[in-house]
N, C-alpha and C positions, 0 to 999 in steps of 0.2 A: 495355724490360726484359722478356725472355722471348722467345727466338727460335723459338717453336713455330708451329703452323699459324695460330692467330689473329693473333699478333703480326706474323708475316711476311706474311700476307695483307694486313693493314692497311698494313704498311710498303711493300710493293710497290705497293699502290693509291695511296698518298700520293706516292710517287716518280713514278708515271705521271702524277699530277695536277699535278706541278710543285713539290711540296714537297721539302725536303731532310732526309733522315734523317742526323743527325750522329753516330750511334753505335748499335750493338746490344749489349746487355748480356746475358750468359748465365751460367749457373752454372759452366760450364767454358769454357775458351778455345776448344775445338773447336766447341762448339755456337754460341758467339758468332761465330766466324769463318765458319761455314756460313751463318748468318743474314745477317751483314754482306755476304757475297759476293752475296746476292740483291738487295741494295739499293745496292751500290757504296759502302760506308762502312767505318768502322773498328770493330773488335771490342773489347769490354771485358768484364771480370768485376767483381764487386762489390769486389774488392780494389784495383781501379784508381781513379785520379782520373777522374771522369766529365766529359765535355765539357758546356759550357753549352748550354742548349736553351730554346726557347719552351715546349715541352710534353714532359713525361715520360709515356710510355705504359707502364703496367704490365700486361703480357699473360701473367701466370702463372696457375697454378691458383688457384681461389678460396681454398683453405686456406693459400696462401703469401703472399697479398697483404699481410696485416697485418705479418708479419715482414719482408717486403721494404720496406714503408713505414717501419718502425722503423729498419732498417739504413740506408736512404737518408737519413732525417732526421738520423741520427748523422753522416753524411758531409756534411750540409748541401749538397745538390746545387744547382747554379746553374740553376734551372728556373723559368720563369714560372708554370707550372701543372702539375698531375699528374692523370692519370685512370687508372682501371682499366677493363678491357673485360668485366667480369662483369655479367650481367643480374640477378643475385641479391644480390650482396654490397652492403650499405649503405655510404654514404660515410664513416661513422664509422671504418671500417677504415683510412682515410687520415688520421686525426686527427694522427698524428705529423708528417706533412708540413704539414698545416694549421696546426699549432702553431708552425711556423717561417715562417709567412706565405706559404705556397705555396697558391694556389687549387686546389681539388680538385673532381673530378667523375667521372662514368662515361660510357662511350661503348660501347654494346653493339650490334653488328651483329646484326640478326634474320635470320641466314642461316647455312647450313651451310658450313664452310670446310674441305674435306677435305685440300687441299694448299695451300701458299702461292700457287702459280700459279693453280689453279682458284678458290681463295678470293678472290684479288684481282679476278678477272674477275667473280665472282658478287656482289661488293660493289656493282658498278654496277647500279642498279635495285633494290637492297635497301633496307630501312628500318633506321634506326639509333635506338635508344633513348638519349636524352641526359638526364643528370641533373647539374645544376650551377646555381649562382647566376650572374646576370649580373655582370660581362661575359663570364665564361668560357662561359656557356650559349650566347651568340651566336657565340663563337669555334668551339665544337664543332659547332653547327648549320651554320656555314659550311664546316667541315672535312668534314662528311658530304656536303654539296652538292658540294664540290670533287671527291670521288671518285665522283660520280654516284649517291649514295644520297639517300634522303629522311629527314630527321631528324624525330623527334617527341619531345616532352618526356615524361619519366616521373618521377613522384613517387617519392622514396626509399621511402616506406612501401608503395607499390604493387608493389615489385619481386618479392616472393615470389609474388603472384598472377600477375603478368606472366610470370614465369619458368615457372610451372605451365602457363599458356596456351601458351607457346612450346614446352614439352616435349610437351604434348598435340598441338599442330599438327604437330610434327616427327616424333614417334615413334608415337603411337597409330595413325595410318593404316597404318604399317608392320606393326603387329601384325595388322591386318585383311588386309593384302596378303599377309603370310606365310601366314595361314590360307588365303586364296584360292589361293595358289600350290600349297600342298599338296593341296587338294581338287581343283583342276584337274588336277594331275599324276595323282592317283588315278583320275580319270575319263578319263585318256588325252588330255587337252586341253593343247596347248602354252601355256606361261605368256605368251608374246608375244601371244596372241590377246586377252588382257585389256587390253592397252595402250590401244587406242582408247576402250574403255569407261571406263577409269579416268581418262584425260585429259579426256574429256567430262564426267565427274562432277565433277572438280576445277574445270573451267571453269564449270560450272553453279553450283557452290557459291559462287564469287566473283561471278558475274553475278547470281544470284538470291538468294543467301543459303543457308547450309547446310540449314536446315530446309525452305525452299521447294524445294530441289533434291532432296529425298528422293523416291525412287520405289520400286517393288517391292512384294512381298506384305505386308510389315508396314505400310507406308504406306497400302495400300488395304484393310487389315483382312482379308486372306485367310488365315485361321487354318489351313485345311486344307492349303494349300501349305506353310506354315511347318512344320506338324507333319510333313509328308512330308520336308522338308529335314532336320529334326532327326533323323528315323529313319535317313535315308541317311547322315548324318555319323556317327551312333552305330555303324552297321554297318561302314561302309567306312573311316572314319578316326576311331576313338573318342578319340584324343588331343585332338581339337578339339571334342568333344561339349560340354563345359562352356563353353568359350570362345564357341562359336557361340550357345549359349543365352543367354549374358550379353549378347552383342551384340544379339540379338533383344529382350531385356529393355530395353536402353537405347533402341533404336529405337521400341519400343512406347511408352515414356514420352515420347519426343520428339514422337511423332505423336498423343499423347493417347489411345492405344489400350491402355493397360495392362490394363484390366479385360477387354477382349476376348481378350487373349492370356494371361490369368492361368491358365486351365485348361490351355493348351498347355504353358506353362512349369512349372506344378505337376506335370504328368505327367512332364516331363523330370527334375524334381528327385527324383521318386519312383523313378527307374530305378536 
């Protein structure tokens, strides 16, 4: 249910793993037909009688999951279990389906899925957060392994914090990289020159741990260098002045050097 990027990435990965997708349900016939063509199956809308299935996968926007569950429950779909693919939404949203004796859970790939084709490929080697009670829990864990992913259990109550962590991991580095891209460009340095450095830093973060991988003037307490950097950013690219200072503040806290950099950052705040 939901022939978007997430749903069809998962659908294509499941078909590649040898599972059969018995139908794709979309809001419109056109969207359902497009998704169905990707996995070689039939297209449906919620107005149709849906086919029997072992597992119903709801891959819609978080805000739509509850209404979809209610609509499906009214149709009494012939399904052994139902899951949504949200990493944030609690299982209570599927209560309409649970109330008609359908086991419910969630199956959240911790991966970016830009297109169905690229997403299906990236699911192999990814991790998948699984929330469910046995025996569905074991089924979902096996399903993750079937597509080449690594499952891990996630408590329903932990989802908001987990989702915040995922957002931080996926998006916060891009803010730093956007800053770096702009500053490199202003200095006349090609953005591609940063790639080996960034790739090495990411590798170090996973090999050593993020905190142990920290290097540079903040980590070694070089306040004079950081002050010079802040002045250069203020003069050459003032739009990033506050952002650069806030990153310095976070790094100083991570390295236990907040007091050392307090005067540098206070001088920046006074500007």
